[in-house]
C-alpha positions, -999 to 999 in steps of 0.1 A, spaced: 82 417 317 95 417 282 60 427 270 58 455 295 92 468 286 83 467 249 51 486 255 66 511 278 104 513 280 101 536 312 80 512 332 110 502 353 114 538 366 82 533 385 92 500 402 91 499 440 106 472 461 97 462 497 115 445 525 108 436 561 134 436 589 134 432 627 144 463 647 157 457 682 158 483 710 183 474 736 199 489 767 237 484 768 241 485 805 220 487 838 221 518 859 242 502 887 270 494 861 269 529 847 273 546 881 305 526 890 339 544 888 365 526 868 401 531 860 408 541 824 426 508 819 399 486 833 372 473 809 337 475 818 315 445 817 286 452 794 253 433 796 230 438 767 193 436 774 169 436 745 139 456 755 116 454 725 116 441 690 94 452 661 91 442 625 96 472 601 83 471 566 99 495 541 94 503 504 120 520 482 118 534 447 144 528 419 166 557 432 168 541 466 146 567 482 123 556 511 87 557 498 68 542 527 75 525 560 53 509 586 61 493 620 40 461 624 19 461 656 28 437 683 9 404 678 0 411 642 3 382 619 18 391 585 -6 374 561 -22 381 528 -49 404 542 -23 424 562 0 426 531 -30 440 511 -37 467 537 0 477 537 -1 477 499 -31 501 499 -15 524 524 18 524 504 -2 532 472 -19 561 490 15 574 502 29 572 467 0 590 453 4 618 478 41 621 472 36 623 434 8 649 439 31 670 462 60 667 437 37 679 409 24 708 429 61 719 435 69 716 398 39 736 388 48 763 414 84 763 401 74 765 364 50 793 372 78 815 386 104 807 360 98 818 324 105 796 296 134 806 274 132 801 237 160 809 212 156 816 175 181 809 147 209 836 146 204 845 184 236 849 202 241 829 234 267 820 260 277 784 268 286 775 303 318 756 306 315 725 328 336 727 360 354 694 351 364 704 316 402 695 312 409 728 295 396 747 325 422 764 349 417 785 379 415 819 360 394 806 331 360 822 324 329 803 333 312 809 299 324 808 263 309 826 234 289 844 221 278 816 199 252 817 170 221 794 171 223 776 138 194 752 139 162 750 161 152 715 168 122 723 191 110 749 216 132 734 243 165 729 225 
């Protein structure tokens, strides 16, 4: 892991973790119990019946976003071969998600022009809403300010 971090410091941003859990579907009461009239002060006897249980496999990225999930079929044994199938499906889902995200980024970038400033241009600076100097009647921008040095096309 140390070697991977030394070769690419951002490799952890692509980490994905998986977990499996049992999901139970249950019915809190039977029909006859729900149709009985009770006084407000009376407690109702509740009988819980578990109807079905399924194993749910989930994968999350570093930000905690759900990347992929799959319910295990009834009778399926979770072994090496099944885990490899789930891994392939997960990788395909991740690939499709990244392609979709990239297409949205391209679409966004094509509609928004890149802004580049030159030295001596006048600009306005937006004041952050949590600035301690800010009061209710303060302006949202300060300036005009002069560009003194250009570091790159972005900054």
